[in-house]
Each structure stands twice: as structure tokens, then as C-alpha cells.
C-alpha positions as CSV (number, residue, x, y, z in Angstrom):
1,X,6.2,9.9,-25.7
2,X,9.1,10.5,-23.4
3,X,8.2,10.6,-19.7
4,X,10.3,11.4,-16.6
5,X,9.2,9.4,-13.6
6,X,10.1,10.5,-10.1
7,X,9.4,8.3,-7.1
8,X,10.6,7.3,-3.7
9,X,8.1,4.4,-3.4
10,X,9.5,1.4,-5.3
11,X,10.6,-2.2,-4.8
12,X,12.4,-3.8,-3.0
13,X,10.3,-2.1,-0.2
14,X,6.8,-3.5,-0.1
15,X,3.4,-1.7,-0.2
16,X,0.6,-0.7,-2.4
17,X,2.3,2.5,-3.6
18,X,5.5,0.6,-4.4
19,X,3.5,-2.0,-6.5
20,X,1.5,0.8,-8.1
21,X,4.7,2.6,-9.3
22,X,6.5,-0.5,-10.4
23,X,3.6,-1.9,-12.5
24,X,2.8,1.5,-14.0
25,X,6.4,2.0,-15.1
26,X,6.6,-1.5,-16.5
27,X,3.5,-0.9,-18.6
28,X,4.5,2.5,-19.8
29,X,7.9,1.2,-20.9
30,X,6.1,-1.0,-23.5
31,X,5.0,2.0,-25.5
32,X,7.0,5.0,-24.3
33,X,10.6,6.0,-23.4
34,X,10.9,6.3,-19.7
35,X,13.5,8.3,-17.9
36,X,13.5,7.6,-14.2
37,X,14.6,9.2,-10.9
38,X,13.6,6.4,-8.5
39,X,14.9,5.8,-5.0
40,X,15.3,2.1,-4.5
41,X,16.4,2.1,-0.8
42,X,20.1,1.6,-1.7
43,X,21.2,4.9,-0.1
44,X,19.7,7.4,2.4
45,X,16.4,8.7,1.3
46,X,17.3,12.2,2.5
47,X,20.0,12.4,-0.1
48,X,17.5,11.5,-2.8
49,X,15.0,14.1,-1.6
50,X,17.5,17.0,-1.5
51,X,19.1,16.2,-4.8
52,X,16.1,15.3,-6.9
53,X,15.3,18.7,-8.2
54,X,18.9,19.3,-9.5
55,X,18.9,15.8,-11.0
56,X,15.6,16.3,-12.7
57,X,16.8,19.6,-14.3
58,X,19.9,17.7,-15.6
59,X,17.6,14.9,-17.0
60,X,15.4,17.5,-18.7
61,X,18.4,19.3,-20.3
62,X,19.9,16.0,-21.4
63,X,16.6,14.7,-22.8
64,X,14.8,17.8,-24.3
65,X,12.0,15.5,-25.8
66,X,10.6,14.7,-22.3
67,X,7.0,15.8,-22.6
68,X,5.7,15.2,-19.1
69,X,7.0,14.7,-15.6
70,X,5.1,12.1,-13.5
71,X,5.5,12.1,-9.7
72,X,4.2,9.1,-7.8
73,X,2.9,10.6,-4.6
74,X,2.3,13.9,-2.7
75,X,5.4,13.9,-0.6
76,X,7.6,13.5,-3.6
77,X,5.6,16.4,-5.2
78,X,6.4,18.6,-2.2
79,X,10.1,18.0,-2.7
80,X,9.7,18.7,-6.5
81,X,7.8,22.0,-6.0
82,X,10.8,24.1,-7.3
83,X,10.3,22.4,-10.7
84,X,7.1,24.4,-11.1
85,X,9.3,27.5,-11.6
86,X,12.3,25.9,-13.2
87,X,10.7,24.1,-16.1
88,X,7.6,24.5,-18.4
89,X,7.3,20.7,-18.7
90,X,3.9,19.7,-17.4
91,X,3.8,17.8,-14.1
92,X,1.3,15.1,-13.1
93,X,1.1,13.6,-9.6
94,X,-0.8,10.7,-8.1
95,X,-2.4,11.2,-4.7
96,X,-2.9,8.0,-2.7
97,X,-4.6,9.3,0.6
98,X,-2.1,10.1,3.4
99,X,-0.3,12.5,1.1
100,X,-3.2,14.8,1.1
101,X,-4.4,14.1,4.6
102,X,-1.1,14.8,6.3
103,X,-1.9,16.7,9.6
104,X,0.3,19.7,9.2
105,X,-0.9,23.3,8.6
106,X,2.2,24.2,6.5
107,X,1.7,21.0,4.4
108,X,-2.0,21.7,3.9
109,X,-1.1,25.3,2.9
110,X,1.4,24.0,0.4
111,X,-1.2,21.6,-1.1
112,X,-3.7,24.4,-1.6
113,X,-1.2,26.8,-3.0
114,X,1.3,24.7,-5.0
115,X,-0.2,21.2,-5.5
116,X,-3.0,23.0,-7.3
117,X,-0.5,24.3,-9.8
118,X,0.4,20.9,-11.0
119,X,-1.0,20.2,-14.5
120,X,-3.2,17.3,-13.2
121,X,-3.7,15.4,-10.0
122,X,-4.6,11.7,-10.3
123,X,-6.5,10.0,-7.3
124,X,-6.5,6.3,-6.8
125,X,-10.1,6.0,-5.4
126,X,-13.3,7.9,-5.2
127,X,-12.9,8.5,-1.4
128,X,-9.4,9.9,-2.1
129,X,-10.9,12.1,-4.9
130,X,-13.5,13.5,-2.4
131,X,-10.8,13.9,0.2
132,X,-8.7,16.0,-2.2
133,X,-11.7,18.3,-2.8
134,X,-12.3,18.7,0.9
135,X,-8.7,19.8,1.3
136,X,-9.0,22.6,-1.2
137,X,-7.8,21.0,-4.4
138,X,-9.4,22.2,-7.6
139,X,-11.9,19.7,-9.0
140,X,-11.1,20.6,-12.6
141,X,-7.5,19.5,-12.0
142,X,-8.5,16.1,-10.5
143,X,-8.7,12.9,-12.5
144,X,-9.9,9.5,-11.0
145,X,-7.9,6.5,-12.1
146,X,-8.6,3.6,-9.7
147,X,-5.8,1.2,-8.9
148,X,-5.5,-2.1,-10.8
149,X,-5.6,-5.6,-9.3
150,X,-2.9,-7.8,-10.5
151,X,-5.2,-10.2,-12.4
152,X,-2.4,-11.0,-14.9
153,X,-0.1,-12.1,-12.1
154,X,0.6,-15.8,-12.7
155,X,-1.3,-17.7,-10.1
156,X,1.0,-19.7,-7.8
157,X,1.3,-23.3,-8.9
158,X,-0.5,-25.9,-6.7
159,X,1.7,-27.4,-4.1
160,X,-0.1,-29.7,-1.6
161,X,2.9,-29.8,0.7
162,X,3.5,-26.0,0.8
163,X,2.2,-25.6,4.4
164,X,4.4,-28.4,5.6
165,X,7.4,-26.9,3.9
166,X,6.7,-23.4,5.2
167,X,6.3,-24.9,8.7
168,X,9.8,-26.4,8.5
169,X,11.2,-23.1,7.3
170,X,9.9,-21.2,10.2
171,X,10.3,-24.0,12.7
172,X,6.6,-24.2,13.5
173,X,4.1,-27.0,12.9
174,X,1.4,-25.5,10.7
175,X,-0.4,-28.7,9.8
176,X,-4.0,-28.6,10.9
177,X,-3.8,-24.9,11.8
178,X,-6.3,-22.3,10.6
179,X,-4.0,-19.7,9.1
180,X,-4.7,-16.0,9.1
181,X,-2.2,-13.8,7.1
182,X,-1.7,-10.0,6.9
183,X,0.7,-8.3,4.5
184,X,2.0,-4.7,4.5
185,X,4.2,-2.1,6.2
186,X,4.3,-2.3,10.0
187,X,2.6,1.1,10.6
188,X,-0.2,1.9,13.0
189,X,-3.0,2.4,10.4
190,X,-2.5,-1.2,9.1
191,X,-3.8,-2.4,12.5
192,X,-1.5,-5.4,12.9
193,X,-0.5,-4.5,16.5
194,X,-4.2,-3.7,17.3
195,X,-5.2,-7.1,15.9
196,X,-2.5,-8.9,17.9
197,X,-3.6,-7.2,21.2
198,X,-7.3,-7.2,20.8
199,X,-8.3,-10.1,18.6
200,X,-5.7,-12.9,18.6
201,X,-5.9,-13.6,22.4
202,X,-9.6,-14.5,22.0
203,X,-9.1,-16.8,19.0
204,X,-9.0,-20.7,19.5
205,X,-5.5,-22.2,19.9
206,X,-5.7,-24.0,16.5
207,X,-5.5,-20.6,14.8
208,X,-2.2,-18.9,13.9
209,X,-1.6,-15.4,12.7
210,X,1.2,-14.7,10.2
211,X,2.3,-11.1,9.8
212,X,4.3,-10.4,6.6
213,X,6.0,-7.1,7.4
214,X,9.6,-6.2,6.8
215,X,11.8,-5.0,9.6
216,X,12.4,-1.2,9.3
217,X,16.0,-0.6,8.4
218,X,16.1,2.7,10.3
219,X,14.2,1.4,13.3
220,X,17.0,2.3,15.8
221,X,17.3,5.8,14.4
222,X,13.6,6.4,14.8
223,X,13.5,5.0,18.3
224,X,16.1,7.6,19.1
225,X,14.1,10.4,17.4
226,X,11.0,9.3,19.4
227,X,12.9,9.7,22.6
228,X,14.0,13.3,21.9
229,X,10.8,14.7,20.3
230,X,7.3,15.3,21.4
231,X,4.6,12.7,20.6
232,X,2.9,15.0,18.1
233,X,6.2,15.9,16.3
234,X,7.3,12.3,16.2
235,X,4.0,11.3,14.7
236,X,4.3,13.9,11.9
237,X,7.8,12.8,11.1
238,X,6.7,9.2,11.1
239,X,3.8,9.9,8.8
240,X,5.9,12.0,6.4
241,X,8.5,9.3,5.8
242,X,6.3,6.3,6.3
243,X,8.5,4.9,9.1
244,X,7.5,1.3,9.9
245,X,7.6,1.7,13.7
246,X,5.2,-1.0,14.6
247,X,7.5,-4.0,14.0
248,X,9.0,-3.7,17.4
249,X,5.6,-2.9,19.0
250,X,4.2,-6.1,17.5
251,X,7.1,-8.1,18.9
252,X,6.6,-6.6,22.3
253,X,2.9,-7.4,22.2
254,X,3.6,-11.0,21.3
255,X,6.0,-11.3,24.3
256,X,3.8,-9.4,26.7
257,X,0.7,-11.4,25.9
258,X,2.6,-14.7,25.6
259,X,1.4,-15.2,22.0
260,X,4.5,-16.9,20.6
261,X,2.5,-19.9,19.6
262,X,-0.3,-17.9,17.9
263,X,1.5,-15.0,16.2
264,X,4.5,-15.1,13.9
265,X,6.2,-11.9,12.6
266,X,7.8,-13.0,9.3
267,X,10.1,-10.4,7.9
268,X,12.4,-12.8,6.2
269,X,10.1,-13.4,3.2
270,X,9.2,-9.8,2.3
271,X,11.7,-9.5,-0.5
272,X,10.1,-12.4,-2.4
273,X,6.8,-11.6,-4.2
274,X,6.4,-15.3,-5.1
275,X,6.9,-16.4,-1.5
276,X,4.5,-13.8,-0.2
277,X,1.7,-14.8,-2.6
278,X,2.3,-18.5,-1.9
279,X,1.8,-17.9,1.8
280,X,-1.4,-15.9,1.0
281,X,-2.7,-18.5,-1.4
282,X,-2.4,-21.3,1.2
283,X,-3.8,-19.2,4.1
284,X,-7.4,-19.7,5.2
285,X,-8.1,-16.0,5.5
286,X,-6.4,-12.8,4.4
287,X,-6.8,-10.1,7.1
288,X,-6.7,-6.3,6.6
289,X,-7.4,-5.1,10.2
290,X,-6.9,-1.4,9.4
291,X,-7.8,1.2,12.1
292,X,-8.6,4.9,11.9
293,X,-5.5,7.0,12.7
294,X,-5.9,10.7,12.8
295,X,-4.0,12.3,9.9
296,X,-3.3,9.0,8.2
297,X,-5.3,7.4,5.4
298,X,-5.5,4.1,3.4
299,X,-6.2,5.2,-0.1
300,X,-7.3,1.9,-1.7
301,X,-6.3,-1.5,-0.5
302,X,-4.8,-3.1,-3.5
303,X,-3.4,-6.2,-1.7
304,X,-7.0,-7.3,-0.8
305,X,-7.8,-7.7,-4.5
306,X,-4.5,-9.5,-5.1
307,X,-5.3,-11.9,-2.3
308,X,-8.8,-12.5,-3.7
309,X,-7.3,-13.2,-7.1
310,X,-5.3,-16.0,-5.5
311,X,-8.5,-17.6,-4.1
312,X,-8.1,-16.5,-0.5
313,X,-11.1,-14.9,1.3
314,X,-10.4,-11.4,2.5
315,X,-11.7,-9.8,5.7
316,X,-11.0,-6.1,5.6
317,X,-11.9,-3.1,7.8
318,X,-14.4,-0.7,6.4
319,X,-12.2,2.4,6.8
320,X,-10.8,5.1,4.6
321,X,-10.6,4.1,0.9
322,X,-10.7,0.3,1.5
323,X,-14.4,-0.1,0.6
324,X,-13.6,1.3,-2.8
325,X,-11.5,-1.9,-3.4
326,X,-13.3,-4.4,-1.2
327,X,-17.0,-4.7,-2.1
328,X,-19.1,-6.4,0.5
329,X,-20.1,-10.0,-0.6
330,X,-18.6,-9.4,-4.0
331,X,-14.9,-9.8,-3.6
332,X,-14.5,-9.7,0.2
333,X,-16.1,-9.2,3.6
334,X,-16.0,-5.8,5.3
335,X,-15.7,-5.7,9.1
336,X,-16.3,-2.6,11.3
337,X,-12.9,-1.1,12.0
338,X,-11.8,-1.3,15.6
339,X,-14.6,-3.7,16.5
340,X,-12.7,-6.7,18.1
341,X,-15.8,-8.7,18.9
342,X,-17.0,-8.5,15.3
343,X,-13.6,-9.6,14.0
344,X,-13.5,-12.6,16.4
345,X,-17.1,-13.6,15.5
346,X,-16.4,-13.5,11.7
347,X,-13.1,-15.4,12.0
348,X,-14.7,-18.1,14.2
349,X,-17.6,-18.4,11.8
350,X,-15.4,-19.2,8.8
351,X,-13.2,-21.5,10.8
352,X,-16.4,-23.5,11.8
353,X,-17.9,-23.4,8.3
354,X,-15.2,-24.6,5.9
355,X,-17.6,-25.2,3.0
356,X,-19.0,-21.7,3.2
357,X,-15.4,-20.4,3.3
358,X,-14.4,-22.4,0.2
359,X,-17.5,-21.4,-1.7
360,X,-17.1,-17.7,-1.0
361,X,-13.4,-17.7,-1.7
362,X,-14.0,-19.3,-5.1
363,X,-16.9,-16.9,-5.9
364,X,-14.9,-13.8,-4.9
365,X,-11.9,-15.0,-6.9
366,X,-14.0,-15.3,-10.0
367,X,-15.7,-11.9,-9.4
368,X,-12.3,-10.2,-8.9
369,X,-10.8,-11.6,-12.1
370,X,-13.9,-10.8,-14.2
371,X,-14.3,-7.3,-12.9
372,X,-10.7,-6.5,-12.1
373,X,-8.8,-3.7,-13.7
374,X,-5.6,-4.8,-15.4
375,X,-2.4,-2.8,-15.1
376,X,-2.5,-2.3,-18.8
377,X,-5.9,-0.7,-18.5
378,X,-4.8,1.5,-15.7
379,X,-1.7,2.5,-17.6
380,X,-3.7,3.5,-20.7
381,X,-5.8,5.8,-18.5
382,X,-2.6,7.4,-17.2
383,X,-1.5,7.9,-20.9
384,X,-4.8,9.7,-21.5
385,X,-4.1,12.1,-18.7
386,X,-0.5,12.7,-20.0
387,X,-1.9,13.3,-23.5
388,X,-4.4,15.7,-22.1
389,X,-1.8,17.9,-20.3
390,X,0.6,17.8,-23.3
391,X,-2.2,19.0,-25.6
392,X,-3.2,21.8,-23.2
393,X,0.4,23.1,-23.5
């Protein structure tokens, strides 16, 4: 089968959607011929958006055996809407959460009118599936294919001196510290800044919070946009392009609350997957402090399962689609979103009960690996959807 893949979410940028697309493409390549139109952050995204339809038509003409077009998220599908009228090649799109929850009437109108015309719509979790129905998408066009957890990812080799080495790299003594780590894009719904302001100040001084979030390349541009637009318009622009505007806010919170000894914003490691997972592996807790943001949505929470597979206990907020990935007392611990006192209590409990922490981390790791879904399995389910739409033609 020949497949055209179109995406603007792909490494080197980090995030669950980027990992999802990268791993899916890698698995599909093992059995199929993949033609790709993928933006890899090497030139302005706007150029990619406005040229993608023409480039897709050229790809289809040059490769007449392409049987299906796969689009990795709803925003990309919006930009590819003209293809509904310019080609008869069936189109399949994955919806992750925000890309159906975007708070704009024109966007929601587009979803009901045109997204429903795509051959199939794949959702990454049951909550996202139900959200799609509530937004007016046709149930008969929806297919649920849950995200995989990277259980085949080679576990980081043991290194008893890793924490000491990391401390030297970042010029901070980490020996004897109880380490909390978060990973993801620096956006409000991830809750990093909320956690820094509301939880970290109440934690003991022997705890340190590491935030693995890249510095947004267009941060200065978006600060300028924020100054000249209304709050509501800026929020819609931010949501649409996924602008990581919280990096500077986190830094300001650290300085304002004098938390330089307790919080480290580490953007220098976000291009190295091995480094990221080494830090997570040797952390005491992995933290997903997501908060509810109107119009935004966390579709799954893939990184929580990846952390569990490395043997690190995850504490995650029970918001949006995260509970579809993190099962209470099975592969992680759910904490009420936005409840600072509960977060503080849970973290202190595990700090004071090291054996409980070690036992649960080992138990959750085993459960994650046994019950996890491999990328190969996920890919095969995507193939089934592609086969289905091809046969329906």
C-alpha cells in the first residue's frame, strides 16, 4: 500500500503528538511505501500550511498508486480541506483532543461540515471519541485506536552515578535530593507553571523539581502578538498553533517566588530522547500536573506510560483524557486536578515512604509492560482503518 502522510507535529519538537506521528510512520514504513509531507521545524510553519495542498496534489500526480492520505491532527486537516474537492483519494485524520475542542465557532462549523466528510476519523482515547460525538461528528465515521506506550523502547542502562553527573552538567548538587520531573510543551494546560506557583513553595527543601520543556523558538514574536491583540484572540491563536508561551512565565514564577534552588527549567536536553528518559528513570516521581483550560484538551497522556515503563512512579491529574492512559493503582496515581493540597500530601507521602514508592513503581512498571500496547499493534489497527476506506471506494 502507498500512503501519503501529512503532518506538522514531528520531531525534533517534543510532545505526545510528535511521538505518535514519528512512531506510526516508522512502523508503517516496514510494510508500506510512505510518501510524506512533514514539517520538521526547519522553516516557518506558515509556509508549510499554505503550500501543503499544492504539494499534496503534486505528490498524488507523481505517485498515482497512493491509496490513502493520512493526516495526523485536526488543524492539519483544516488546512487540507481543499483536498476533499481536488482528489478522490480517501483521507483519514487522527483527532487528539484540542483539535476538536478548539473554542471557535467557525472552527466548530468547519468540523461539523467538512471534517465529517473525511473517510474516517481516528480518536486516540475513549474520552476523545465521546468528545467528537458531542461536537457533532458522525459516530459511523469514528474509529477508536488508543495510543501505544513505548514498551519496546530500550530501557536506559543502569548508571549509579547518573544523578551526580547530571548535577555537574546543570551546576546543581542533586545528591540526596528527592527529584520530581515533568516533561512536555510549556503550555498552560500542562500545569507546569501552576505547579511551580501552588505546590513547589510548600514542599520540603530537599525536593527539587525539574521541568523538561524546550524554549519556544518564536517566543518573542508571540509576546509581541500578545501585546497587540485581545486576550481572547491571543488565546485562540496560541491554541491553534500550540505556542509554548509558558516557558517565560515559569521562569518569572521561579524568580518572583525565589525558587531558584527548588525548580530548574531544563530546555537544553529536550532534543535528546535518551537524555530525557535517563532523567525520568532516575527521578523519584514523574509529575503530570495538568489543569483544566477552557477550549484546550489533553487527549491521552502517552508520556505517563513511557515513564511507568522506565520504572518511575507517575502522579497525574485526573483531567481530560489522562485517565484513559493512567489507571488508578494500576500504572499510576491520579490526583484531583488543581488541588494543590492533595498534590502536596501525595508527594510528601512518597518522600516519607521510600519502600512503598519503590514497590509501587516496580508494580506499575510490570503492569504497564504486560498490558501496554506496542507501536506495532497500534500501527496494525491504523492499517485496518486504511484498508477499510480503500475497500469502501
